N, C-alpha and C positions, 0 to 999 in steps of 0.2 A: 659547805653549801652556800653560805652567805657570800663569800668571796667570789664564787662561781655563778652568782646570781640565780641560784637554785632555791633560795629562801628569801621571800619578800616579807619584810616586817610591817609593811603597809601602814605608813604614817597617816593615810587617810582614814583608816579604821580607828587609830588610837593616837595618843599624843606622846611624843618623846619627852623625857626629862622631867617628869613630875617628881621623881625622887630627888632628894637633896644629896649633897656629896656625902653626908654622914650615913644616909641609908644605903647609898651605893657602896661605901666602904664596908659597912656591916655585912652586906650581901657577899662581896668578894671575900671578906674574912671568913664567912660561914663556909664557903667552898673550900678555902685553904685549910680549915680545921676539920673538914670531912662531914659537915652537916648535909644531909640529903636535900637536894633542890626539888621543889614541887614540879610536876610535869608541866610542859607547855602544850598548847593545843594549836594545831594547824590544819588547814584544808589542803588536800592534794588536788592540784589542777589536772586537767585532761592531758597536759604535756608533761606531767610528772613533777613539776615544781611545787613548792609548798608556799602557802600564805599563812603567816602567823596571825592567829585570832585571839590568843590569850597567852600572856607571858612577856609582853613587850618590855616592861621595865627591867625584868631579869635579863632578857636576851640583849637588849640595847646597852645595859650596863656592862655586860661581858664584852661586847663588841667594842664599846668605847674604851674600856680599859686596855684591850688588846691593840687599840689604835687602828681599827679597820672599819669603824662605823662611818657609813656614807652620810653626807649632809642631806636631810630630807628635802631641802629646797633646791639642791643641785646635786644629783646623784653622781656626777663626775668628780666631786670633791670629797675628800676624806676629812672628817672632823679631827681636831687635835686629840691625842690620847689623854685620858684623864689621869689625874694624880689623886692618891688616896689621902684621907686624913687619919688622925690617930684612931686606932681600933681598940676594942675592949680587951681582947685576948692576945692580940698581936700588935702592941703599941708601936713596934718598929715599922709598921706599914706607913706611918705618917710621912707624907711627901713622896712616897714610892710610886713609880710608874712601871709599866711592864718592861720597858727597856729605856736606857738613858740615851736620849738623842743629843743632849747638850751637856757641856761641862757643868758640874755641880748638881746634876739630877741624880736621884737614887733609883736604881733599877731593882726589880724584884729578883731575889737570889735564885740561882739556877734550880736548886732542889724544889723550891716552891713553884717555879714555872712548870717543872715537869709534873708536879702533883696537880696543879691547876689544869694542865692540858689533859690529864687523864681522868679528871672528874667527870661524872656522868650526869647528863640531863636527859630525862626521858621526854619524848614527844608522843603525844596521843594524836595520831593522824586520822582525820576524817576524810573519807573518799569524797571527791568533788561532787556536791549537789549541783544539779543543772540549773536550778532557778534561784534568783537572788533572794526570794522570800525565805527559802529554807536556810540559806547561809546566814541571813540576818537573824532568824529565830535562834539558831545555834549560838551565834555571837552574843545575842542578847541574854541568853540563859547563862552564859559564862561570865558576862561582864556586869549585869545589873547588880548594883550595890557595891561594886568594886571601888577601890580608892581613886581610880583615875578615869572612870567612865561615867559621866553624868548622862542625863536623859538625851541631850542633843548630840553628844559625842557618839552614843550608841545609834542614834537616829541617822547621823551622818554616814555611819557604816553602811546602813541599808541603802542609802542614796547612791553611794559609790558603787556598790555591787549591782544596783539596778541600772544606773546610767551614769557612767563616770563623767562624760562630757557635760551633761546637764548639771551634775553636782559641781563640777568645776565652775560653771557659769554662776551658779547660786552662791558659791563661796566667794567668787570674785566680786560680785555685787555686795555681798554682806561685808566684805573687808574693805570696800571702797570708802573714800573720804566722804562722799555724798551720803551714803547710808549711815555711816558712823555719826555724822553730824545730826541727822534728823531723829535718830533714836537715842542720841546722847549716851552711848555706851562708854564705860571706862576701860582702861587697859586690862584690868583684872577680869572684867566681864568678857572682853574679847578673847582673853586667854582661855576662858571656859566656854567659848563658842556661843555666848549669849546673843551676839549680833547675828550669827547664823540662825539661831532659834527664832529671833524676831522676823527674819526674812522668810524662814520656812512658814511661820504663822501667816504672814501676808500672802504668800503663794498659795498655801492650802486653802485659806478662806476666800481667795480670789477665784480659785478653780473649782471648789466643791462646796456644797451646802453642808452645814454642820449636822452631824448625826447625834441627836440628843441622847441616844441610848448608850453612847460611849462616854468615858471621861475624856478630858481634853487631851491628855498625853497619848492615850490610845488612838484617838482620832488623828492626831498629828502623825504618829508613827505609821498608821495604815495609809493615810491619805497622801502623804508626800511620796510614799513608795508607788502608789497608784498613779500619781501625776507624772513623776519623772519617766515612766515608761509609756505614757500616753502620747499619741501622735500630736496632741495639742500643747505639749509641754512648752515649746518655744514661744507660742503665743501668750501663754500665761506668764512666763518669766518676762517676756518683753513688756507686757502690760504693767507689771509691778515695777520693772526697771524704769520705764518711762515716767511712772508716777513718782518714783524716788528722785530721779533727776530733776523733774519739774518742781517738786516741793523744795528740794535743796536750792535750786536756782532762785526761787521766789523768796524763801524764808530762812534758809540755812538752819541753824540750831533751833530756831523758833517754830519750825514747820509743824511739829506735832505737840507744841506746848499751848495750853489755853491762853487766850488773849487777856489783857488786863481788864477788859470789859466783860469777861466771862460771867455767866450766871452764878449767883451766890451758891457756894458749896463746891465749886470746881477749883481745885488747887492748881497752881501753875507748875506742873511737873509732868514729865512723860509718863504715859500710862498705856496699858493695853487697850483701853477704851479709845484712845487717839489712834493707835495703830489700826484697830479693827474698824473704827468708824470713819476715819479720814483717809488713811493710806489705802485700805481695802476698798472703801467706798469709791475713791477716785479710780483705782485700778480696775474695778468691775465695770466702770463706765468709760474706760480709756478711749475706746474707738469713737464713741459719741462726743466726748469732750474734745479730743484732738481734732475733730472735724469742724469744731466751732470756729467762727471768725477770729475770736480772741479767747483761746482756752485759759490763759493765765488770769484774765480779768474775771472769768466765770469762777475759777477755783478760788481766787482771792475773796470774792464776794461771798461765796458759799461757806468758806471756812470761817470768815468773820461772823456770819450769822449762825453757824453751827454751834459755836461756843456760847451763844446767848440763849440757847434753848434750854428750858427746864428739863425736857426729856433727856438731854445730854447729861445734865447733872445727875439724873436718876440712874444713868447707865452704870455708874460705879458706886452705887449706894453701899453703905457699910453692911458687911455680912453677905453681900450678893455673891453667889457661887459663880465660878468661871463658866460653867456650862449654861447657866441662866443668862449671864452677861452676854455671851457670844450670840445667843438666840435673839438678843435685842440690838446689839451694836451693828452686826453685819447687815440685817435688813434695813435698819435706820440709815446707816451710812450709804448703802446702795441707792436707796430712794432719794436721800438728800442731795447726792451729787449726780443724779440723773438729769441731764438737760431736758428742758421741755421739748416735746416733739414738734 
């Protein structure tokens, strides 16, 4: 099915290669000694093709070992077949590949290849739900608490299902050098989609008022799904994107860091207070700011004064709940960066 493009493992839903080579080897070994494999879950689309929603690590490990796994970045390319390391019950698997492509490589013996091919993996197939929200809810139930799906990875799934093009734009901005600089994300944070989470927060708070009856994660889950299917989605993304480019052009890595002259109690480090107060504050006022004679001069002056305010120091007081902080940072930032009429 995979080779005939009848099974899509959907790298936008999930992330490939969270498993180490040791864990991949242990999984292949378990198949070879006859241990039953847990079922995988898939959606059946209207055209009869399947979308994998749970079981990515297992399925991708098998496909990689067989040497047929496509590169998620370029579907026309096939990734190199994997080699196994030493296993507990079958130590002879060390260095073994499915087949030997080059001299000196060790291929899995024929009898084990036949046993592997005949091994059974059950698929639980869910008939295609018509709306993205239903797909997301099912995916969320299967993956919450899983070893490879964190809050944002599951959230990204809903975004892809709801509006793939809008999600592509969001991820493109989140992975850009400009955004990476102003939010100071590390490579490890990028790997876990922290940069995407930060951008989703900015987009959500730019486009919608916070609902204090929800916790923050629930609000982000529901609201980003609402925004990406809204007719106004491009305008919201454009406003945030313009703000990101402008801040990076003006300040680079210092864009969302408190100044040296900041009010007492404000540490010089990136915080959600800065993202919500400064980035969202500017994005919410993008149309007015960009129409000024000198937008950059206005932004520079307001940011400089922003960090001198005692109210800003209080926005991240010790013990302050995220729901309480958001109800303060967003209105304050919007008012602070609103040009005089």
